[in-house]
N, C-alpha and C positions, 0 to 999 in steps of 0.2 A: 503493499500500499502506500502512495506516495504522501508524504506527510511534510506539515510546513518547514519543517528542519531542514530537509535535502532539496527545498525550493530554493535558495538564496536569492534566487532572484526577485521573490517577492516581499525581501526584507524594507522593512523602514528606511533603512540609512540609503539602502540603493533608490527607492523611488525619491529620496529626497536631493541624493546627488544627480539622479538623473534630471527630475524637474528644475534643480537648480541651474543645471548646466545647458538644457534646452531653453531656458527663461533667458541667460545671458547670451546666448548665442543668438536668438529671435533679435534681440536687442540690438547686436552689433551687426546682424544682416541686414535688420532695418535699416541703418545708417546706411549700408551701402550698396542697399540695390532695392528695385520694388516687387514686389513679388506677387503673381499672379495666379491664383490657384484654380483650377477646372475640373470639374467631374464630369466624364462620360459616363460613369456607372456610381455607383455607392461603395462605399467604404464600408465594410461591416461594422456595425457598432458595438458588436459583442462578437467572440469566441475566437477560434485560428486561424490566422491571415497571414501567408507570405506575400510580402511587398515586395516586388521586382520591380527592381528600374534600371535603366540603360545609367552608365556610368560617364561621364564628361571631365571633372575635376573632383580635386580632393575637400571641395566644398557640398559636395552632392548630401553629405549622411547628415552635415549640419540641416541646412536647408530644407531636407524631408524629415528631417525628427520635429524639426522647428513649426512645419506647417501639417504634421500631421495631425488628425485628430485622437489617435492613441500612441500610446507610449511605445516605441519600435527599438526591437534588441537586433542589432547589427551583425552580421557574419563578418569579422573583420581578419585582415593579413595578418598572420603570428608575429611578422616583423613587428610590426607597431606595440608589442608586450613586449621588447627586449630590454627595457630596463625595468628596475623596480618601481620607478614612480608612473611610468607609462602601464605597464602591467596593471598597477593599483587603480589607477585612473579607468580604464578602459572596462575591468571588471566591475568599478563600481555605477559606471553606466549601464550594465548588462548586457556590454559586446560580447560576442562570441568568439576566441579566435580560430582561425581555420589556417590550415598549409596549405599554400597554392603547389600546383602543379602536380599532386596525386592525392587521391582520393583521402577525405581524413574520416575516418570513422566517429572519431570522437568528438568530432563537431556535429556531424550528422545527429549523431544518439542525441547532443545535448539540445539541437535545435528543434528533433522531434518530440524529446521531452516538454519543452517549451510550449511549443504548439499544442501537445495534448492538454497542457495547463491553458490551452484558451488566448496564448499570446498572439503580438503581431510580432516576424522575423523580418528584417529587412536583408534582401540579398542583389547582389550585382550580377545578373546571370551571363555577364562576357565577361567575368575573371580580371576585370583591372577596366583601366579608363581607357575608353578608346573613341576613335573619330570615323571622319570619312566613311570609306568603304567599309572598316572595320566595327561599325557601330552597328546595333540592332536597329537604331530606327532606320539604317540603309540597307536593312534587308539580310545583312549577317547573323549567322546563326548562334543562339548563346551554348552555355558549355550544357554538359550534362546534368550535371549535380541539381540543378536545380529540379526536373521531373523527377529524379529518385526520390527528392525530400517530399514532392509533392503526395509522392505514390504510399510513402510509408508513414506519412500523417495523415493523410487522408483531408488537408487543408486547401483551402479555395486560394490562388493564385490571384493577387491585382497586380496588374500590371502598369506600370509608372514610366511616365515620360519627363524627363528635366532637360531643360535647355536653359542657356545664359550663366549659367556658374562658371563655365570655363573663362568667360570673360574677367574674372578677378584675378586671374594670375598677370593680370596688367596692376600694376600698383598707381598709375592714374584713375582706375575707375573706383578706389577706394575713397576719393574726393566726394564730400559729401552731396555738392551740387550736381555730380556724376548719376547715382543711384540708378544703376546699370538693370535693367527688366530681367528677371527670373519667371520663367514658365513651368508649371509644373500641371501635369493632365494625370489625372487618375482614370484609368480604364474597366472593362467590364471586367467582373471577375472569372477566373476561370474553373471552373467544377473540378471536385477532385475523381478519379477515376480513370480517368482517361488513360487510353495505350499512350507510349511513350510518342508514336510516330504523330499521333493527333492530338497530343499535348503540344508537342514543337511546333507543329500546324500552326496551332491555332493563337500560341505564345506571338508565334513571329509575325502573324498576321493582325495582332492585336497591336502589334509596338509599330508597327506600319501607319496602321488608324489614330493610332497617338500622332503620330507625326503628319499625318497629312489635317488631323484635326487643330493644331498648334499653329499648323501654315495657313489653313484655309480658314479658319474660324475665328482664331485669335490673337492675332497680328504679328504673330511670327515671322520671321523672312529666310530665304534658305542661308544669309548670313550667320543667323543664330542656331544652324546646325552645327552641332561636335565639333569643333578644331581642336586641334593638338595645343598642349600648356605653349611649347612655343611660340607658336604663331601666333596665340593671343596675347604673349608677353610683347610680342614686337609691334602688334595692329590694336588690341584692344579686344 
């Protein structure tokens, strides 16, 4: 039986740390940007959810956490836990360390346990920062770990697209009067139980639909699509 003592992610200390961090980040990000959030579907108000987003910058988790209606436990690369203070910090905000480049069964088990506890798990199915044709918003295939997590947990997957956060790699865009636009668009949930091929196809179609939604309905332009950090540092 699962008890409160072996669910540290539910501790009061972690909840305080998470909400303090997210509140602080939201204040900082509001200073530097104008965030527009759109819902093509509904964010489930309770129960397990896998939030699956494209990844264009290191600022994505703060933006998505700050504007999510529910706390998000992110799968974060294990390199972020390399020092004592960073390990303590990321654990305090309920992030889950995951080793990239090979299946990580410990991270998978932890994510499944939290989903079974009704939490939201955040994941970047591209496996890292991607732009251009390597982005899922351009039709690139996501990594296979997401379909396995969805199948094992029987949790719905909520596709999400974020644009604009890569512009913050240019220090000029942190000037208060710049306030670069950031778009976050949440799609329709993909139900659990799909075979891998059907799941992958629906996920890929969802990301393409979100891209078109942002470009055709919400004011984003092709120049707002994912660019590399180096490009943004030079051009904004």
